[in-house]
N, C-alpha and C positions, 0 to 999 in steps of 0.2 A: 119337603122344604130344603134348597140347595141354602148355602153361606155362600156369599160375595166376600171372598176373601180381602177384595179388592179394597173393600168398606171395613176389614175388622186386621188391622197392622198386625197384631197377637197372633192370630189362625195362620195368618201368613208368612208369619216370623215362625209360629212352632212347623208347617210343612216344610220350608225350607230347611231351617235346620234341627230340628226336634226328631223324634222317634220313626215318623211319618217315611222322612228321608232316607232312614236306611244308614249302611257304612258312607255313604255321601256326605251325609250330613254336618260332622263335626269337620270336614275337609274343608266346606264350604265356608263354614262360619270363619274357621283359622282363615280364612284365604281375605271375606269379605268384612268380617267383623276387622281385625287386625292390619291387614293390606298387605300380609306378605305372601306376595305373588312373587312368580323369576320375572326379573328384566330383560329388557332384548336380545341378551344372550343366553339367554336361561339358568343364569345364576340368584342367586340368594332368594329364592323360594322355597314352600318347604320339602326337606330333604325326604329320598324316595322310602328310606325305612321311617320317618315321623309318618310320612301317609297313609303307611302299610297301618301302622299301629295306631293312626285314626283311624281306618278304615274298620278294624277289627274293635276297637270299641264301639264305635256305631254300629255296628254290626249285630252288638250284644255277644261279644268273644268274652266269658266268665272270665279265664284265670290265664293272664298275659305276664309274659317274665322278661326282662330286659336285662340284657349285660353289656357293660360299656366301656371302653375304655375313658379314659379324661377327657372333657367337653366337645361331648360331638352333639350337646343339646338334647340331651335325655330330658333334665330338669324341666327345662320348655315346653316338650313335647308332653309331659305331666301334665304342668299346669295348664295350656290347652284342654285338657281333656276335663281337667278340675271347673274350671270356666264354662266350659260346654254345660257339663252336667249340671251346675249351680244354672245357666241361665235358661239351658233347654228342656229340663227335666222336672215334674211335680208332679205328687210333693218329689221329695228327694232328702239325702242325707250323704255328705261326702265326708268323710275322714283320714286324714292323710298321718303315719306316725315317720320316724325315723328314730335310730340310735340314739341321736346328742339333739341337746338344742339348738344346737348352734348346724347341725345339718339340714332339722328342720324349720329353723323360723330366716336363718339366714340364710338359708339355699330354697327350699322349694315355698314356701310361705312368701315370703319374701318376691321371687319368681310369678305367683298367682296375684299378688295383690298387681306388682309391675302390668300384669296382662288386664288384670278388671279396670284398671285407670285406662287402657287404652279403647274400653266399650265405648260404643256412642254414650253420650253424655245421656239421654233418657232409657239407655238401659241400665246404665252403671247406676243412675240415682233408686234405683229398684235395690241397693244393696247398702248395708251397714257393716262396714269395715272396721271390727276389734283389734287388739294386740293375738289373739289367738281362734279368730273366730271368723265369718264372711254368712251373712245373717240376709237373706228375704227381710223385706222390713216389712212386709204386708202377712206374712208367714214365720217368724223367725225359728218356732218350735218345730213347724213342718217342712222346712226347705235352707237346708245349712251346707255350711264347711266348715272341721272343725280340724285343728292339727293339734295332735297331743302327742308329747314324747312316750317313746318305747323302753321300760323298765323292766328288769326281769321281777323285780321284787312291787310292782304294778303292772301287769302283763293284760289289764282292762284296756287298754289301748283301742281295740278293735274289736272286744266286746261290745254287746246289747245295743249295737246299728239296725235296725228294723226300718223300711217304709217300701212303697212301690218301687222306686229306682235308689240304689245303695253304691255307692265308689267307694273301695277302702283301697289308698296308694301307701307301699310301702317304700320310701326311697332309703339309697343305701341297706338294702336288705340282708346284704352278708352281713352285717352289723349287729342284724335283729335276733335276740333271743328265738327257742322254741317257743316259749311258753306265751308269746305275741300271738303267733300264729295255733297255738291250739286254743287260743281262747274267741279270736276271730271265728270260729267252724260255723258259729249261729250263726253271724249278720250275713252270711252267703248265702241263705237257706232260701232266698225270694227269685222269684224267678226269672228278676231283674235287674241283679248284681253282678257286681264286677270288682274282680281285685288285677289292682296291678303291682307288680314288685320290680326294681329298679337297681341297679346295683353297680358298680366295682367289684367285680370279680374277685375277690382277695382272700376268700377260703375256700377251699377244697371237702366243705361240710356242712352239715346243717341244712336247713330247709331250701335254701334261694340257693346253694347247692344242685340239690337233689331235683329243684323244677327244670333247672336247667339240664340239666341230666340222667338222672333216673327215672324222673318223671314218676314220681311216688305218689301212688293215692294216698296223702296223708293228712285229712280231715277236711281242707280247702279243695276236694276233688269238684269236677263238675261231673256230675248226675248223668250227666246224656254223653261225655268224650272221657272222661277222668284224665285227661290230660290238657298241657300248658301249650299255648302258644308261645313259643320262647326268639328271642331275637339277641343274635351276636353281634353288635358293632365297635366294631377297631378303627383305626385312624384311618385306613383308606372309605371309611363306608362317608364318613365327614369329611366335607371343606373346612369346617370351622376347625378339625383338629390340624395344624401346620406341622412341616416338616422340621421347623426348628426345633417346636416342642419333642418329639421324637428324638432327634439328633441329639436335645439334650439330655433327657434321658440316657439315652444310649450311651454317651458319653461321661455321665455322673455314677452309671449303673451296669452296664453293659449288655449288650445286644443278646445276651445268655439271659440275663438278669429274670428273677419273678416281680422285678422292678416295672424294665420294660414289658413283656409277659400284660399285666395288667393294666398299667397305664398305656401304653399304646398300642397292643393287639387286640387287648378286654380280654385276653385269656385266662384262666384261672392258672396258681402258682400251681409249681410244681411242687407235688408231695414229697419233700423229699424228708424221708422220715428222717436219718442222719444229720440232720442238721440239728443246731443246740438251739436257735429260736428261730418257729414259725416266721415265715413272712407277715401272715396274720397277725400276731401277736403286735409287731410294731408298727403296723398299719393304723389298727384298731385302737393304741395308744398315741399314734398321732392323730387321731380324731376326737380324740374324748374328749367331753367336758369334766374337768378340773375348774375347782376354783381356789387360786394358791391361796396360802393360810399367811399372813405376813410375817407372822410370830416363827414360823416352822424353821428350824434348825437345817444350817446348810454345810454338805463337807466338800470336799473338791478332790477330781481325781488327777494327777498331772501323767501323763505318759510322753515320757525323755526319747527325743529321735535317738536311734541308732547306727543309723546310714545318712548319707550324705541328701537322698532325694526323701527322707523321711520327714514330716514333720511331729513335732511336739507339739501335745493338745491339752492344754489346760479346759473341765469339764465342771460347772454346779451342779451336785444334784440334793432335792430336798427326798423330805419321805414321799413324797408325792409325785413329782416333777423334776422335770433337766430344765431348769429356766434357759442356760447358756450355755456355749461350749466356743471359744478360741485356741486358731489354731499358730503357729510359730514355725517358720523356717530360716534356717541356714544362720539359725542363733547359736554361739560356742553356750557352755553351760551354765557362765558368771554373766551371760547378757540374758537369759532365760530367766534364771534365777528372779535377776535385776526387773522384768516385765511380768513375775508373779507377783514379786514385792509390792510392785506398784500396782496393782490389780487390786491386792489384799488392802491396801493403808489407804488405796482412794473409797473405801467404802466406812460407811457408819460401824460402829461394833457390833451393836446387833444383826449386821446384815454381812459379816465377818465367818467364813464357817469357823465349824469349832474344828477341822481335821482337814488337812492338805496330806491327801494318799501318794506317796511317790515311788514307782517302781525302781530300785533301789539296783538294777543287774544293770552291766556296763556302768553308764554315763549318769545311770541315773541315782548311783551314791556319790559322787561331786555335786551332785545338785541340791541332795537333801542335807548333804554335812552343811553348806554354805545358808541354806534357809534356816537351820536349828541354828545357824551363828547369828541372824537376821533375828535370834527369834518368832517367825513364823510355829506355828502349830504344825509342824510335820511330823508325816508318820513314815515308816520306812518299810516298807511291801516288797519282800521279793516273792513274786508268784511261781517262783520253780522248787518252792519248799513246800513241805509236807502238807496236804489239806488237815483242817483239825477234824474229817471228818474224813479218815485217810485209806478206812475199810470203805469208802463209796467212791471216792476220787482219786485219780492217780499224783496229782498235786492242788495246790490253792489257786492255781492258774483255772482249770477245769472246775473247781467248789463255784468259786469266785460269775465261773460265765454261768452257769445252774442256778445261783444264786440272783441272777439278774433276771434271769429267766423266769423263776419264779413271782418277781416282781412284775413280771409284766402281763404274768396269767393271774395275778389277783385284780384287776380290773379299776384297781383304785387308783390307778398312773398317769399318768401321760409324759410325752414326748415332745416334747417343741417340735413341732413339723420344718419349722425351717433349719432343724439341725437335719441339713441331705447327707451329711457323708456318715455322719452316727449311723441315721437309717441306712444305707447301704454297708456299713460295716458289720453290723449286730445278726445280718443271715447270711453272713460267710461261713462264719466256722462250723466244721460239721464234727460227731465223735463218734470213740467205737469205744470198744471193751478190750483192756487188755486180759492177759493170759489170768489172774486172779477175779476177775471181773468186774474191777476198778473202772472208773468213765476214764478217758483221754479226752479231751479236744484240741484235735487240728492245731498242728503249730504255723508259726509265721511263715515257715519256710514252705511247708506243705499248700497253704493256701497259694504262693507267691507263683508256685508248680503249674497250680491253678488258672492262673491268670490273674487274681488279686492282689492286690497291693495291700499293705501293710495296713490291717483294723485298728489305726492309732487311736481315732477317736474312739471304738468300741473300749479299747483297754484302758484311756482315760475311766470309761463309763461304770465298768466293771468293778476296777479299785475300790470306788466307794463303798464296795460292798464287802468289803475287807475292817470298813468303819465302823465303832459301836455309837458312833455319835448320834444316825438316827434309829437304831434299834427300838430306842424305846418310844420314840414317836409313834413308828411304824405298828406294833404291838401284833405283829402277826404271827401267829403256832407257826409257817412256813418257816419264820426266820428265826426257829430256835434250835440253834446251833450244836443241840446235842441231838439232834434226828436228823437224817439224811433227808434230802428233796430227791423222792419218787417220782412223783406223777410226771406221767406218760414217758414214761423211761422205758419199750420194751428190754427184757435181758436181766433186771435187775428183780432179786428176787432176797 
């Protein structure tokens, strides 16, 4: 007996968009459900690389890895796959995860809900949208989309997902811990299971990096091919990434910077083993979910400009955050003290810093003296003096840089992502070893010879680590001043 599909809209729908349609199903679904078709000039439709991803997913490719610059539409194409999987597969389970709640719910989940809302009303009404799930009303346990934040301490985000059709999605996969992927192995055991990883390529190690480079069989392998279908999307691959954006990143960080490689070119950062603070540590700190404690103590770092074209920078750090920083240009020492005093007095006593760390080399000495006269909690720091761990570091400056690195590496901290200059400064300095095997951090003069400006923002930041004001709150063994910071430093014995 034949079925009259014209009299059965559900069958007609599935034949056109579901598994019988193969690789063309998702593509047609996006064009016809959402109206994403090119205009008369051939613009405004699905980007060619997005079309290929949709076809891979529709064809049943089990392993898809997308590395992309900022803003090319990777979140959109993932959301299209999620919506398609929920409407055109049954029974099905879709699970998505990301390193932080903001990345998962403010970006991917919100994007998915937005596209769900564009479905024709009769289809949209079949689903119930909750704060972290989308469920098929008629079969909530058999067909749903669930968003679960990925954390190392709870790696079960992608674990135990079993259904005739499974879709696993990992957004910003560079920042997802290895344990999350290891826990997902069982969920990929079915015949119709697909994993999509997508990320800015911020880290030159880990599972996502391997999918794009080494293609190792590390648990989520496809038993038929054992390889990942990989995509690389840079600015030139998407009309959504403007030249203005690329020019802005180039101006802020430089064409040869890792920031430009990652955000514009969609390339992995250069693995400079002699860089004090790796690029991925800074990027991860800028994207991390940290809820600030209003009662946390505060310390300020003040880097005083030494030359006419340099900036003086005042930065605040708490035990777990860098809430703000301000720069001042063209001020003499008394004017600078006046501005710092003004910032201090404008705050409630509970919000005032316990210490203001001032680099007293050069003009900073006069600034410190005047701040003490005004009864500000100024502390004099000479970064050229001996380190407290003088057997490990050439001077205090080197020790403070590596204390900052250790703080970032603890992964319980955040850098305000709006502090673009700080992000740029932190990844510039290199280090080496002097003859007695102590660590030396590159001088400002050396950085300038390499084409970089003086890292004033980073200098203000590292000086906060000379303060004892936050040490009790941080409570970290790595800040024990009787012990050298040795993590990931080749050559230290």
